[in-house]
C-alpha positions in Angstrom: 5.1 -4.2 24.7 5.3 -8.1 24.0 5.6 -8.8 27.7 2.4 -6.8 28.2 0.6 -9.1 25.5 2.4 -12.3 27.3 0.9 -11.0 30.6 -2.6 -10.7 29.4 -2.6 -14.1 27.7 -1.5 -15.5 31.0 -4.4 -13.8 32.8 -6.7 -15.3 30.5 -7.5 -12.5 28.3 -8.1 -13.9 24.7 -7.0 -10.6 22.9 -7.7 -10.0 19.8 -11.1 -11.6 20.5 -11.7 -9.8 23.6 -14.4 -7.3 23.9 -12.2 -5.3 26.4 -9.7 -3.7 24.0 -7.0 -1.6 25.7 -5.9 1.8 23.9 -2.5 0.5 22.6 -4.0 -2.6 20.8 -4.2 -0.8 17.4 -0.6 0.5 17.6 0.8 -2.9 18.6 -1.0 -4.5 15.5 0.1 -1.8 13.2 3.8 -1.9 14.4 3.7 -5.8 14.2 2.2 -5.5 10.5 4.9 -2.9 9.6 7.8 -4.8 10.8 6.7 -8.1 9.1 6.3 -6.2 5.8 9.6 -4.4 6.0 11.3 -7.8 6.6 9.3 -9.6 3.8 10.2 -6.6 1.4 14.0 -6.9 2.4 14.0 -10.7 1.8 12.4 -10.4 -1.5 14.9 -7.6 -2.5 17.9 -9.6 -1.6 16.8 -12.9 -2.6 15.6 -11.6 -5.8 18.9 -10.2 -6.9 20.5 -13.5 -5.7 18.2 -15.6 -7.8 18.8 -13.6 -11.0 22.5 -13.5 -10.5 23.4 -17.1 -11.4 21.3 -16.8 -14.4 22.7 -13.7 -15.8 19.1 -12.4 -16.3 19.4 -8.8 -17.7 15.4 -8.4 -18.2 14.9 -8.3 -14.5 14.6 -4.3 -14.0 12.0 -4.4 -10.9 13.4 -2.3 -8.3 11.6 -2.1 -5.0 11.6 1.6 -3.7 10.2 1.3 -0.4 12.1 -1.5 1.4 13.1 0.3 4.7 9.7 2.5 5.1 6.5 3.1 3.3 6.2 6.5 1.8 3.1 8.8 0.6 2.6 8.8 -3.0 3.1 12.3 -3.1 6.7 11.9 -1.8 7.2 8.8 -4.1 6.0 11.0 -7.2 8.8 13.5 -6.5 11.5 10.9 -7.2 12.6 11.0 -10.7 12.0 7.4 -11.2 8.1 7.6 -10.6 8.2 10.7 -12.5 9.6 9.0 -15.7 6.4 6.9 -15.6 4.2 10.1 -15.6 3.9 13.6 -14.0 2.2 14.2 -10.8 -0.2 16.2 -12.8 -0.9 13.6 -15.4 -1.4 10.9 -12.8 -3.8 13.0 -10.5 -5.9 14.2 -13.5 -6.3 10.5 -14.8 -7.2 9.1 -11.5 -9.4 12.1 -10.3 -12.7 10.6 -11.4 -12.2 7.4 -9.4 -10.8 9.4 -6.5 -13.8 11.5 -6.1 -16.1 8.5 -6.1 -14.8 7.3 -2.8 -16.8 9.0 -0.1 -15.4 11.8 2.0 -15.9 10.4 5.7 -16.5 13.8 7.2 -18.6 15.4 4.7 -22.3 14.0 5.8 -24.6 16.8 5.0 -22.4 19.8 4.8 -21.2 21.7 2.0 -19.3 19.9 -1.0 -15.7 18.8 -0.5 -13.4 20.9 -2.6 -11.5 18.9 -5.4 -8.2 19.7 -3.7 -9.2 17.7 -0.5 -9.7 15.0 -2.9 -6.1 15.5 -4.3 -4.5 15.6 -0.9 -6.1 12.4 0.1 -4.9 10.6 -3.0 -1.2 11.9 -2.6 -1.3 11.1 1.1 -2.0 7.5 0.5 0.9 5.1 1.5 1.0 1.6 0.0 3.0 -0.9 1.9 5.5 -1.4 -1.0 6.4 0.0 -4.3 7.8 -1.6 -7.1 9.1 -0.1 -10.5 10.1 -1.5 -13.6 11.2 1.1 -16.1 12.0 -1.5 -18.9 8.7 -2.9 -19.0 6.9 0.3 -17.5 5.1 -1.7 -15.0 4.4 -0.2 -11.5 3.8 -2.6 -8.4 1.6 -1.4 -5.5 2.4 -3.7 -2.7 -0.4 -3.8 0.0 -0.5 -6.5 2.6 -4.1 -6.9 4.3 -4.6 -8.5 7.8 -7.2 -11.0 7.7 -8.5 -14.0 9.3 -7.1 -17.0 7.4 -9.8 -19.3 8.7 -12.5 -17.8 6.1 -12.5 -19.8 3.1 -12.3 -16.8 0.8 -9.9 -14.6 2.8 -7.4 -14.3 -0.2 -10.2 -13.1 -2.3 -11.5 -10.7 0.2 -8.0 -9.2 1.0 -7.4 -8.7 -2.6 -10.8 -6.9 -3.4 -10.1 -4.7 -0.4 -6.6 -3.7 -1.6 -7.7 -3.2 -5.2 -10.5 -0.9 -3.9 -8.0 1.2 -1.7 -6.1 1.9 -4.7 -8.4 2.0 -7.7 -7.9 5.5 -8.3 -4.0 5.0 -8.5 -4.3 1.9 -10.5 -7.0 3.3 -12.8 -4.9 6.6 -13.1 -1.5 4.8 -14.2 -3.5 2.5 -16.4 -5.0 5.7 -18.3 -1.8 7.3 -18.6 0.0 4.1 -19.7 -2.7 3.8 -22.5 -2.0 7.3 -23.6 2.0 7.4 -23.3 2.7 3.7 -24.0 
């Protein structure tokens, strides 16, 4: 795969800015994105533990759940650790209104989309990483965005995109947290 990219570059193709995109471009970029995220999360996990050991920090309880691979929210919430925050039903109910505000791509002028479809979409989401702190009851959704860092406000833009992408999840967690403490 990398040899193909090197060959294309040697032939003068200035991908990714080229108008001539090949079918595997998206897969290559996604694979590179995922490999970088896995490496970064593994380093955070390893060095986070190492940094706390000499200081005997017992207040660090954040645990990364998705170090090796990303998981769908539905799969994550089947784990007892996530279920201790709130049940699937509580989270889905608390985030339902925000989820239903997100337009359904395939529904243009047809019949209304059933609520179950929105729930399924909610549980299919796959954040790049998830961290949980049971002691402080904090949930960390980690999402890396590929942006062009040449644009002056790329950090703000990437943050806004990620927050919008997980707005129903974050709203749901916040609402459940306010009720359950």
